[in-house]
C-alpha positions as CSV (number, residue, x, y, z in Angstrom):
1,M,68.9,164.5,156.9
2,H,72.4,165.9,157.1
3,D,75.5,164.4,156.6
4,A,77.8,165.4,159.6
5,P,80.4,167.4,158.9
6,G,83.8,166.0,157.6
7,R,82.1,162.8,156.6
8,P,82.2,161.9,152.5
9,K,79.7,162.2,150.6
10,P,78.5,158.4,149.7
11,I,79.5,158.4,145.6
12,S,75.8,157.6,143.6
13,L,76.1,154.6,141.2
14,R,75.8,157.0,138.4
15,R,78.7,159.0,139.5
16,A,80.8,156.1,140.1
17,I,79.7,154.1,136.4
18,A,80.7,157.9,135.0
19,F,84.0,157.2,136.8
20,A,84.7,154.0,135.6
21,S,83.7,155.3,132.0
22,A,86.6,157.9,132.3
23,L,89.1,155.9,133.7
24,A,88.4,153.1,131.3
25,C,89.0,155.7,128.4
26,L,92.0,157.3,130.3
27,L,94.0,154.0,130.5
28,A,93.0,153.4,126.4
29,G,94.4,156.9,125.7
30,V,97.4,155.9,127.2
31,H,97.7,152.2,126.2
32,S,97.0,154.1,122.3
33,A,99.3,156.7,123.6
34,A,101.9,154.2,124.6
35,A,101.6,152.4,121.2
36,A,102.1,155.1,119.2
37,D,105.1,155.6,121.1
38,L,107.3,153.9,118.6
39,S,108.2,156.1,116.7
40,A,109.2,155.5,112.8
41,D,112.4,155.3,113.1
42,E,111.9,152.9,116.2
43,K,110.1,150.5,114.0
44,V,112.7,150.7,111.5
45,Q,115.6,149.7,114.0
46,I,113.0,146.7,114.6
47,R,112.8,145.8,111.3
48,D,115.7,145.8,110.3
49,L,117.2,144.1,113.6
50,V,114.2,141.3,112.7
51,V,115.0,141.1,108.7
52,A,118.9,140.9,109.7
53,Q,118.4,137.8,111.7
54,G,116.2,136.4,109.2
55,E,119.0,135.9,106.4
56,R,121.4,134.6,108.9
57,L,119.0,131.9,108.9
58,Q,120.3,130.1,105.4
59,N,118.3,126.9,106.4
60,L,116.9,125.4,109.4
61,F,116.5,122.0,110.6
62,V,114.2,121.0,113.5
63,R,113.3,117.7,115.1
64,S,110.5,118.3,117.9
65,E,107.7,116.2,120.5
66,V,104.7,118.3,120.7
67,V,102.4,116.7,123.4
68,H,98.6,117.1,123.7
69,L,98.1,116.9,127.5
70,M,94.2,116.3,127.2
71,R,95.0,113.5,124.9
72,N,97.6,112.1,126.6
73,N,99.5,111.5,123.5
74,Y,102.6,112.9,121.4
75,V,103.3,113.7,117.4
76,A,106.7,113.6,116.3
77,W,107.1,116.0,113.6
78,E,110.6,117.1,111.2
79,W,110.1,120.4,109.8
80,A,113.1,122.5,107.3
81,V,112.9,125.7,105.6
82,S,115.8,126.9,102.9
83,G,114.2,130.1,101.3
84,E,111.5,128.9,99.9
85,K,111.5,125.0,100.3
86,L,109.7,123.5,103.0
87,Y,110.2,120.3,104.4
88,R,107.5,118.9,106.5
89,K,107.5,115.2,107.9
90,R,105.2,114.1,110.7
91,W,104.7,110.6,112.5
92,W,100.7,109.7,113.3
93,A,100.2,110.2,117.4
94,T,101.1,107.6,119.9
95,P,100.2,107.3,123.5
96,V,102.8,109.3,125.6
97,G,105.2,107.0,126.7
98,E,105.3,104.5,123.7
99,P,107.6,104.3,120.6
100,L,106.6,106.0,117.6
101,P,104.3,104.6,115.1
102,Q,106.0,103.1,112.2
103,R,103.1,105.4,109.6
104,W,104.9,108.6,108.7
105,G,103.9,111.1,106.2
106,I,105.6,113.9,103.8
107,A,105.4,117.0,102.2
108,V,108.1,118.8,100.3
109,W,108.0,121.8,98.3
110,D,110.7,122.5,96.5
111,T,109.5,126.0,94.7
112,K,107.9,123.7,91.8
113,L,106.5,121.3,92.9
114,L,104.5,119.8,96.0
115,K,105.3,116.1,96.6
116,A,103.1,114.5,99.5
117,Y,103.8,110.9,100.6
118,D,102.1,108.3,103.1
119,S,104.2,105.5,104.2
120,E,101.2,103.5,105.1
121,L,99.2,103.8,102.2
122,D,102.6,103.8,100.1
123,N,100.8,106.3,97.8
124,G,101.0,109.9,97.2
125,S,101.2,113.1,94.9
126,I,102.0,115.5,92.8
127,R,101.2,119.0,92.4
128,A,101.9,122.5,90.6
129,E,101.5,125.7,92.9
130,R,98.0,126.4,91.0
131,D,96.9,123.7,92.5
132,W,97.3,123.6,96.2
133,R,97.3,125.8,99.1
134,K,101.0,127.7,100.0
135,D,100.8,127.7,103.6
136,Q,100.1,124.0,104.1
137,P,103.6,122.3,104.1
138,G,104.7,125.9,106.7
139,T,101.7,125.7,108.8
140,Y,101.4,121.9,109.4
141,S,104.4,122.1,112.0
142,D,104.1,124.0,115.1
143,Y,107.6,125.0,115.1
144,A,106.7,127.0,112.5
145,Q,104.9,129.6,114.5
146,L,107.3,129.4,116.7
147,L,109.8,131.5,114.6
148,G,106.5,133.8,113.6
149,T,105.6,131.8,110.2
150,L,101.9,132.3,108.2
151,Q,101.1,131.4,104.9
152,H,102.8,134.5,103.8
153,G,106.3,133.6,105.7
154,S,108.3,134.1,108.8
155,V,108.1,137.5,110.7
156,A,111.0,138.5,109.6
157,D,109.4,138.1,105.7
158,I,106.4,140.1,106.8
159,L,108.3,142.9,108.1
160,G,111.1,143.0,105.3
161,R,108.2,143.7,102.7
162,L,105.2,145.6,105.0
163,E,105.2,149.1,104.8
164,L,105.6,150.7,107.8
165,D,102.3,151.9,107.9
166,A,100.8,148.1,107.6
167,W,102.1,147.0,111.0
168,D,101.9,148.4,114.9
169,A,104.2,147.7,117.7
170,E,104.2,148.7,121.4
171,W,106.4,148.4,123.7
172,V,106.3,145.8,126.8
173,V,109.2,146.5,128.4
174,P,110.5,149.6,126.7
175,G,113.8,149.0,124.4
176,E,113.8,145.2,125.5
177,Q,110.6,143.2,124.3
178,V,108.2,144.8,122.0
179,V,104.7,143.5,120.4
180,V,103.8,143.5,116.5
181,R,101.0,143.0,114.9
182,T,99.5,142.6,111.7
183,N,96.5,140.8,110.2
184,N,96.8,137.4,108.4
185,V,96.1,139.6,105.0
186,P,96.2,143.0,104.4
187,G,92.5,144.9,104.1
188,P,89.1,143.9,104.7
189,D,89.7,140.1,104.2
190,A,91.5,140.0,106.9
191,S,90.4,137.4,109.2
192,T,92.8,137.0,112.0
193,T,95.0,139.6,113.9
194,N,98.4,138.1,114.7
195,A,100.9,139.0,117.3
196,W,104.7,138.3,118.0
197,T,106.2,139.2,121.2
198,L,110.3,140.0,120.6
199,D,112.8,139.7,122.9
200,L,115.5,142.4,121.7
201,A,117.7,141.5,123.8
202,R,118.1,137.9,122.4
203,G,118.2,138.9,118.8
204,G,114.5,139.3,118.2
205,V,113.3,135.6,118.8
206,V,109.9,135.2,119.3
207,M,109.0,134.7,123.0
208,R,105.1,135.1,122.1
209,Y,102.5,134.2,119.3
210,D,98.8,135.2,119.9
211,I,96.0,134.9,117.4
212,T,93.2,136.6,117.4
213,R,89.9,136.3,115.1
214,C,88.8,139.8,113.9
215,K,85.4,137.9,111.6
216,P,82.8,138.6,112.2
217,Q,83.8,140.8,115.5
218,P,86.8,141.6,117.2
219,D,87.4,138.9,119.7
220,P,88.5,140.4,122.6
221,E,91.2,137.4,123.9
222,P,93.4,135.5,121.4
223,F,92.0,131.6,120.9
224,V,95.7,130.6,120.1
225,T,98.7,131.4,122.5
226,W,101.9,130.3,122.2
227,T,104.6,131.1,124.9
228,V,108.2,129.9,124.5
229,T,109.1,129.0,127.9
230,E,113.1,128.0,126.7
231,V,115.5,129.2,123.9
232,R,118.8,128.6,122.4
233,Q,121.9,130.8,121.2
234,M,122.7,129.0,117.8
235,E,125.1,131.6,116.9
236,P,126.4,134.7,118.8
237,G,122.9,137.4,118.9
238,L,121.2,134.4,117.0
239,W,118.3,133.0,119.8
240,L,115.9,130.0,118.6
241,P,112.7,128.6,120.3
242,T,113.6,125.5,122.3
243,A,109.9,124.5,124.3
244,A,106.9,126.2,124.2
245,K,103.5,125.8,125.9
246,C,100.2,126.8,123.6
247,V,96.7,126.7,125.0
248,A,94.4,127.2,121.9
249,I,90.6,128.0,122.9
250,W,88.3,125.5,120.9
251,P,84.5,126.3,120.1
252,D,81.4,124.2,120.9
253,R,81.2,121.0,117.7
254,P,79.3,118.2,117.9
255,G,81.2,116.2,120.1
256,I,83.6,118.4,120.9
257,P,82.5,120.1,124.1
258,A,84.5,124.2,124.3
259,G,87.1,125.1,126.0
260,P,91.3,125.2,126.1
261,R,93.3,122.6,124.8
262,H,96.7,122.4,126.2
263,K,99.9,121.4,124.3
264,E,103.8,121.6,124.9
265,L,106.8,121.4,122.1
266,V,110.0,120.2,123.1
267,V,113.0,120.4,120.6
268,T,114.7,117.6,120.7
269,E,117.1,118.0,117.4
270,L,117.8,121.7,115.9
271,R,120.2,122.4,113.4
272,I,121.3,125.5,111.1
273,N,122.9,126.7,108.5
274,D,124.2,123.3,107.3
275,P,124.7,121.9,104.0
276,S,122.9,118.7,104.6
277,I,119.6,120.2,105.1
278,E,118.9,120.5,101.2
279,D,119.0,117.2,100.8
280,M,116.0,117.0,102.0
281,F,114.5,119.3,99.8
282,Q,114.7,116.3,96.8
283,F,112.5,113.9,98.0
284,T,111.7,110.9,95.3
285,F,109.2,108.6,96.0
286,P,110.2,104.9,97.0
287,P,110.2,102.4,93.7
288,G,107.3,100.9,92.9
289,S,105.0,103.1,95.0
290,M,102.1,104.6,93.4
291,Y,101.4,108.2,93.2
292,Y,99.0,110.9,91.2
293,D,100.6,113.3,89.2
294,F,98.2,116.7,89.2
295,V,100.2,118.4,86.7
296,L,99.9,115.6,83.6
297,N,96.7,114.3,85.2
298,S,97.6,111.0,85.4
299,S,99.0,108.2,87.8
300,M,102.5,107.1,87.9
301,V,104.1,104.6,89.6
302,A,107.6,105.4,91.0
303,G,110.9,104.2,89.1
304,M,109.1,103.0,86.0
305,N,111.3,104.5,83.3
306,A,111.6,102.9,79.7
307,E,114.6,100.7,81.4
308,S,112.9,99.3,84.6
309,L,109.4,98.8,82.3
310,S,111.5,97.0,80.3
311,A,113.7,94.9,83.0
312,S,109.5,94.7,84.5
313,L,108.4,93.3,81.5
314,S,110.9,90.8,80.9
315,A,110.6,89.2,84.4
316,M,106.8,88.9,84.1
317,T,107.9,87.1,80.8
318,D,109.9,84.8,82.7
319,E,107.6,84.1,85.1
320,L,104.4,83.4,82.9
321,I,106.6,81.2,81.2
322,A,107.7,79.3,83.6
323,V,104.0,79.3,85.1
324,T,103.3,77.2,81.5
325,A,105.7,75.3,81.5
326,E,104.6,73.6,85.4
327,I,100.9,73.4,83.3
328,A,102.5,71.3,80.4
329,A,104.6,69.1,83.2
330,D,101.8,68.2,85.1
331,E,99.9,67.3,82.2
332,G,102.3,64.7,81.6
333,D,102.5,65.8,78.0
334,A,106.7,66.7,78.4
335,P,109.4,65.8,80.3
336,D,110.5,67.7,83.1
337,D,113.8,69.0,81.6
338,F,110.8,70.7,79.0
339,A,112.7,73.4,76.7
340,V,109.7,76.1,77.6
341,A,111.0,79.0,75.2
342,D,111.2,76.0,72.5
343,R,107.8,74.5,73.1
344,L,106.9,78.8,72.8
345,V,108.5,78.8,69.2
346,A,108.0,75.4,68.0
347,A,104.9,73.7,69.7
348,P,105.1,69.7,68.3
349,E,102.0,68.7,66.2
350,P,98.9,67.3,68.0
351,A,98.8,63.6,67.6
352,P,95.9,62.3,65.5
353,G,92.6,62.1,66.8
354,T,93.5,64.4,69.8
355,A,92.2,67.9,70.5
356,S,94.0,70.6,68.6
357,A,93.2,73.4,71.2
358,P,95.6,73.1,74.4
359,D,93.3,73.1,77.7
360,W,91.7,76.3,79.3
361,R,94.2,77.0,82.0
362,R,97.5,77.2,79.2
363,K,94.8,80.0,77.5
364,A,94.5,81.5,80.4
365,A,98.1,81.2,80.7
366,M,98.9,82.8,77.5
367,A,96.4,85.4,77.7
368,C,97.7,87.1,81.0
369,L,101.4,87.1,78.9
370,A,99.1,88.9,76.0
371,L,97.7,90.9,78.6
372,A,100.5,91.8,81.0
373,V,102.5,92.6,77.3
374,L,100.2,94.9,76.2
375,V,99.4,96.6,79.4
376,A,103.5,97.2,79.8
377,V,103.5,98.7,76.3
378,G,100.6,100.6,76.8
379,T,102.4,102.4,79.9
380,A,106.0,102.7,78.5
381,V,104.4,104.8,75.2
382,S,102.2,106.8,78.0
383,V,105.2,107.8,80.3
384,A,107.3,108.7,77.4
385,K,105.0,111.2,75.4
386,R,104.3,112.3,79.2
387,R,107.4,112.8,80.8
388,P,108.5,115.1,78.5
389,R,106.6,117.4,80.3
390,D,107.2,116.5,83.7
391,A,110.3,118.4,84.0
392,G,111.4,119.0,87.6
393,T,109.8,116.5,89.3
394,G,113.1,114.1,89.8
395,D,111.4,110.9,89.7
């Protein structure tokens, strides 16, 4: 049977598949050509702009609230950065609409030591760089990601030290918006690809941040996407994000179904190039709090230097002497104005026929006093021996 004259021939399934494949290859080629359309000179210009903007930020402090929509709660953050110094403070999650809880945690990296403290537990720790993952203080703040901050620095740091062929770029809007991509670590050990969409018309501010897995095989879509919804001009030509939304695709885990998780970030305070920010990187533990010093491999009590140790020992001795006096007064063998110091220096001779040994309560009090003295002296000696190696802690 012949087709009617002028009637188009039907396209077979095989031809349709071949056409679709050819179109896909063509589009991929156009995409690659567009990506390669950024010349080396254009990449240099983009890099120089981003690096220059990063150098304008001598320091930065931000306070933000991150609302987790599915959980209907929020977390407040403080985050500061100055060169390689990092500061973060996090309040525990609380339902939306309720005041922040009293509990908070803090971590400060001063380029020598990382100090961490939990207000509810009233204890903390000190670690050297070899004892901790350096990315922790930075990546634990959502706002850090809006600046393009990874464990290897901000997007300005990354582009500033990478060779041009170590990162890719393609235009979103020619001359206005560009996507910059690089792996989290160079070489075959890379586990994620990171992409930042930069608005060149506003100083190269990050408008979108995507994280895509590339192991065990590349994923077609990112599993974390931050989209900036508001920016603020802090200085002429220097813009920073002030609001953003995040979608994270969680894998299926026991008790947690797979699917998207949504959260929103709103900046409530933002300061840059402020000398007072530098004070945040000089954190000291509250007096009397316990912390473990991994550098010295020893437990410590904040503020227990030689002078404070002597004062604590004196106060402890006075308290135990007072307890001894109270015991003696209760026994009826001394008047109310019994002179404790005189009794300790020269105890009266026991009356003939009476027991020469004090009773068990007096023995217990004296034993506690002796034990306290031994512990205090031992602690003082230990601190005195270790303190010369504890340079830079500031405690």
